[in-house]
C-alpha positions, 0 to 999 in steps of 0.5 A: 236440880238440873244444871240448866235449872241452876243456871236459870235460877241464878239468871233470874235472881241476877236480873232482879238485882245485878250487883247485890250488896250486904245490908250491913253498914260499914265504911272499912274492912275493919268495920265490916268485920266487926259488923259481921261478928256482931250479926251472929244470932242477930239481925242486920237491922239491929246491928245497923242501929248500934254501929253508927255510935260504935264506929263514930267512937271507934272506927279503927282497931286502935280506937276500938282497943282504946274504947275498951270492953266495958264501953263497947258492951254498953254501946252494943247492948241492944244486940244479943250476946253483947257481952261476949261479942264485946270481948271478942271484938276487943280481942280481935282489934288487939290481934289485928294491931299485934299481928296484921298491922291493924289491917284485916288479913286476906287469908282464911286461916288468919281470919278464923284465928280471930276471936269471934270469927268462924267460917261463915264470918270469914266467908263474908269478909273474903267475899265482900272485902276481897271479892272471893267467890265464897258462900257464907251459909246462914239460916236463910241460905241453909233453908234455901239450899234444902227447900229449893233442892239446889243444895240439900244438906244436913248441916251448914258445911254440907250445904256450903260444899254442895253450893260451891259445886251447884252454883254456876261459875259465872254467878258464884261471886254474888250467889251468897247475897242473892240467896240471903236476900231471897230468903230474907224477903221472899222465901221466908222461914214460916211462910214463904211468899211463893206467889211472888217468887221468880224461881217458883217453877224451878223450886222443888218445895212441895208446899208452895203457898198462894196469896 
């Protein structure tokens, strides 16, 4: 995709939603971290249904550890892989208390050292909490990178590397959310809604759909 087309693509997405935000509900950096851990292979909607009760009972690392793995698992049992996630969240909360004073660290290596936290989760936290221009490549962004021709790649790491080069600097901070939301609501996996896509003419996808 040409430079001018990339700039225009993000200009249009920005015009629709100038200040996009995560759809995960949270009230602190710790709660966002937990919500993102829980969202792995699950929808934001399913996580948001479970976290009000969870964060009501355990809003901080200290209270999360006190809640315990068994009660945590019971609270989030509607979310996929809830037993593994409960174990990781408790272990993460404990490490935050032991090594970071109960605070979410502003450091990629420290974040990725936490149980249940991989590169994608660290990227979300660095972007949303600390305002870093990271791009967390989920299934939506991976699909858009390849489908549109913006950043084609065989795996999420390759797509992330290409996006960091392809996204114009002025748009990099919010690119993550623009692409996720566009993939979630317009450029859907099974049947993209090309007829209402604002970047249709810039996209290299050949099998465009009509109403």
